[in-house]
C-alpha positions as CSV (number, residue, x, y, z in Angstrom):
1,M,-3.5,16.2,-3.7
2,Q,-6.4,18.7,-3.6
3,I,-10.0,19.2,-4.8
4,D,-11.6,22.5,-5.9
5,L,-15.2,22.0,-4.5
6,K,-16.0,25.1,-6.7
7,G,-15.6,23.7,-10.1
8,L,-18.0,20.8,-8.2
9,Q,-21.3,22.7,-8.6
10,K,-21.6,22.5,-12.0
11,G,-21.3,18.3,-12.1
12,P,-19.2,16.0,-11.6
13,R,-15.5,16.4,-12.7
14,R,-12.8,13.7,-13.4
15,Y,-9.2,14.1,-12.2
16,R,-6.1,12.1,-13.8
17,G,-2.2,12.7,-13.4
18,E,0.3,11.9,-11.5
19,E,2.0,12.7,-7.9
20,D,5.2,12.7,-6.4
21,P,5.4,9.4,-4.8
22,V,6.7,11.2,-1.5
23,L,3.1,11.7,-0.6
24,L,3.4,7.9,0.4
25,D,5.6,8.3,3.2
26,V,6.9,5.4,3.8
27,G,9.8,6.3,5.4
28,D,13.2,3.9,5.2
29,R,11.2,0.4,6.0
30,G,12.5,-1.1,2.8
31,I,9.8,-0.2,0.8
32,S,10.4,2.3,-2.0
33,A,8.5,4.0,-5.0
34,Q,9.6,3.1,-8.1
35,G,7.6,5.8,-9.7
36,P,4.9,8.6,-9.7
37,L,1.7,8.1,-8.0
38,R,-0.8,7.4,-10.9
39,Y,-4.7,9.0,-10.4
40,D,-7.9,8.6,-12.8
41,L,-10.7,9.9,-10.0
42,T,-14.2,11.2,-10.5
43,A,-15.1,13.8,-8.2
44,E,-19.2,14.6,-7.0
45,L,-21.0,16.6,-4.7
46,A,-23.8,14.6,-3.1
47,G,-25.6,16.9,-0.9
48,H,-22.9,17.7,1.5
49,E,-20.8,15.0,0.6
50,L,-17.9,15.4,-1.4
51,V,-17.7,11.7,-3.1
52,V,-14.5,10.6,-4.5
53,R,-14.0,7.4,-7.0
54,G,-12.0,6.2,-9.3
55,T,-8.1,4.1,-9.3
56,V,-4.8,4.7,-8.1
57,R,-1.6,2.8,-8.4
58,V,2.0,3.2,-7.9
59,E,5.3,0.7,-8.9
60,M,6.5,-0.1,-5.2
61,E,10.1,-1.9,-4.2
62,F,9.6,-4.6,-1.0
63,C,12.3,-6.2,0.3
64,C,11.1,-10.3,0.0
65,V,11.1,-12.0,3.5
66,R,12.2,-15.2,1.8
67,C,15.0,-14.2,0.1
68,A,15.8,-10.8,1.2
69,E,16.1,-9.5,-2.5
70,P,14.6,-6.5,-3.5
71,F,11.1,-6.7,-6.4
72,T,9.0,-4.7,-8.1
73,R,5.1,-4.8,-7.9
74,E,2.4,-2.6,-8.9
75,I,-0.1,-1.3,-5.7
76,R,-2.9,-0.9,-7.5
77,D,-6.9,0.8,-5.9
78,D,-9.0,0.2,-8.4
79,A,-12.2,0.9,-6.2
80,V,-11.1,3.9,-4.7
81,L,-14.2,5.6,-2.6
82,L,-13.2,8.6,-0.7
83,T,-16.1,10.7,1.0
84,H,-16.0,13.8,3.3
85,R,-18.8,15.5,5.0
86,V,-18.5,19.2,3.5
87,E,-20.7,21.2,5.9
88,D,-19.9,25.1,3.8
89,L,-20.3,24.6,0.1
90,P,-18.3,27.3,-1.8
91,G,-20.1,30.3,-2.5
92,G,-23.1,29.4,-0.3
93,R,-23.6,30.1,3.3
94,D,-23.0,28.4,6.5
95,A,-25.4,27.4,9.0
96,S,-24.4,31.0,10.6
97,G,-25.6,32.7,7.5
98,G,-22.0,33.8,6.8
99,A,-20.3,33.4,3.9
100,A,-19.0,29.9,3.1
101,G,-15.7,28.1,4.3
102,A,-12.9,26.3,2.3
103,A,-13.1,26.1,-1.5
104,L,-10.2,22.9,-1.3
105,V,-10.4,19.3,0.1
106,D,-7.2,17.5,0.6
107,L,-7.6,14.2,0.1
108,T,-3.5,13.2,0.4
109,E,-4.0,11.6,3.6
110,D,-7.3,9.0,2.8
111,I,-4.8,8.2,-0.6
112,R,-2.1,7.6,1.4
113,E,-3.6,5.2,3.8
114,S,-5.5,3.4,1.4
115,M,-2.6,2.5,-0.9
116,I,-0.6,1.9,2.3
117,L,-3.3,-0.8,3.7
118,L,-2.8,-2.4,-0.2
119,F,0.8,-3.0,0.6
120,P,1.6,-6.6,1.7
121,S,2.5,-7.6,5.2
122,H,4.8,-10.0,4.2
123,P,6.1,-9.5,1.0
124,V,7.0,-12.0,-1.3
125,C,8.8,-12.1,-4.4
126,G,7.4,-15.1,-5.9
127,E,5.2,-17.9,-4.3
128,A,8.2,-20.3,-6.0
129,C,10.9,-18.4,-4.0
130,R,12.9,-20.9,-2.1
131,G,14.4,-18.5,0.3
132,L,17.8,-18.4,1.8
133,C,19.6,-21.7,3.2
134,P,19.7,-21.8,7.4
135,Q,22.6,-22.3,7.4
136,C,25.0,-21.1,5.2
137,G,22.7,-17.9,3.8
138,R,23.2,-18.7,0.3
139,N,19.7,-17.8,-1.7
140,L,18.0,-20.9,-2.7
141,N,16.8,-19.2,-6.4
142,R,20.0,-18.8,-7.3
143,G,21.6,-22.1,-6.9
144,R,21.6,-25.3,-4.3
145,C,24.1,-25.0,-1.8
146,A,26.3,-27.4,0.0
147,C,25.1,-27.8,3.0
148,R,23.9,-31.2,4.5
149,P,20.7,-30.7,7.0
150,P,21.2,-31.1,10.0
151,A,21.0,-34.3,12.1
152,D,17.6,-34.2,13.9
153,A,19.0,-34.7,17.4
154,R,15.3,-34.9,19.0
155,W,15.1,-38.6,19.4
156,K,18.8,-38.9,20.5
157,S,17.7,-39.1,24.4
158,L,15.8,-42.3,23.1
159,D,18.6,-44.3,21.5
160,K,20.5,-44.1,25.1
161,L,17.1,-45.9,26.4
162,K,18.3,-49.5,27.7
163,L,15.2,-51.4,27.3
164,D,14.8,-55.1,28.8
165,A,13.1,-57.6,27.0
């Protein structure tokens, strides 16, 4: 996503729309976007700073760490605040007195980073998720399994101990 600085010289400007979720570039990590990245941002120049505020959201599919089933969750950042130092404002002069520089600021990496930081580190489909049976691997959310808990062998050595009274 790019912001045109020329359009901000008259005052703040609102940007609303959708971007291809490929900009998140999450690769093949059991995570995938389930729709476009939606944004509602306001950009303005404050001196030599570009300030961008607003909301960014996307539906993501994760793999539950307990039951290994996919689930979808909205990742939403309602407090986006990005700033960029803008030395050369379009149409103005730079420090050496020459013509000003680039008129576009690319926010793609900043938005990508802020969204990825909101991803859960241990994604769970729900607090009530019962996970997988450690013996047979059955998803316990779908029903019980016939496995019996293994015997607790931690005290077995003490059973062999002979104590004379």
